[in-house]
C-alpha positions, 0 to 999 in steps of 0.5 A, a space after each residue: 462474522 459478516 464484517 471484519 476490519 484489518 489494519 496495515 502499516 509499512 515503512 521504507 527508507 528513501 534513497 537517491 536515484 531510485 524510482 518512487 512508486 506510491 499507490 501504483 503510480 510513479 511519482 517524480 522525485 530525486 529519491 525513491 523507496 528502497 525495498 525487495 519489490 518496487 517498495 510501494 509503501 501504500 500497497 504494502 500497507 493495504 495488503 497487510 490490512 487485507 490479510 490481517 482482516 482474514 487472519 492470514 498474517 502479512 505480506 512477508 508471509 505470502 511474498 517473502 523477500 527471501 524469494 528471488 521471484 519477488 525481487 523488483 516485483 510490481 506491487 500491483 501484482 501483489 495486491 491483485 493476488 491478495 484480493 484473490 485470497 480475500 475473495 477465496 475466503 468469501 469476502 469483498 472489500 467494503 472500503 479502504 482508508 489510507 494515509 501516506 506519511 511523506 515530507 516531500 514530494 507533495 503527492 496530492 495531485 497524484 492521489 486521484 490517479 492512485 485511487 483509480 489504479 488501486 480500484 482497478 487492481 482490486 476490481 472495486 469501485 473507486 469510491 471505496 478507496 480513500 487515500 490521504 497524505 500528511 507530512 512529518 512536519 519536519 520531525 522524525 524520519 519522515 520529516 527529515 526525508 529519510 523515509 516514507 510510511 503508510 497506514 491502511 484500514 480496510 473493512 471487508 464483508 462476507 459475500 
């Protein structure tokens, strides 16, 4: 098949005093995402979408949280590794569309930098990377500021 689609989703709990990394960018906030790695919810969803598109499972299979070498790892390194896997399978990114679900802080001013960082990690043109943000409208775990989630869809094409 010459094109394939992948979908990814990730979720992390928010806790006081942790760094908050989204899309490879540190976002100032009193809370940060809790996780084994740097807990970058956006990059994790993107990795799952890419791996799913080539039927290779998810991020946990390739970078398990039971392996101490991934403790605190910068998720940009995971994304770079996943892109190598995709390219080894003979595919290239067609485009990425993603959404971050977060009540606070507002991240719209950080999205241009996130797009640059992600495009650089994936070695693609920035116009192939779409990031959107939405709130939880003060309902659910996102709305109560207990957590952050992200969705990603990718189109990959055989090269």
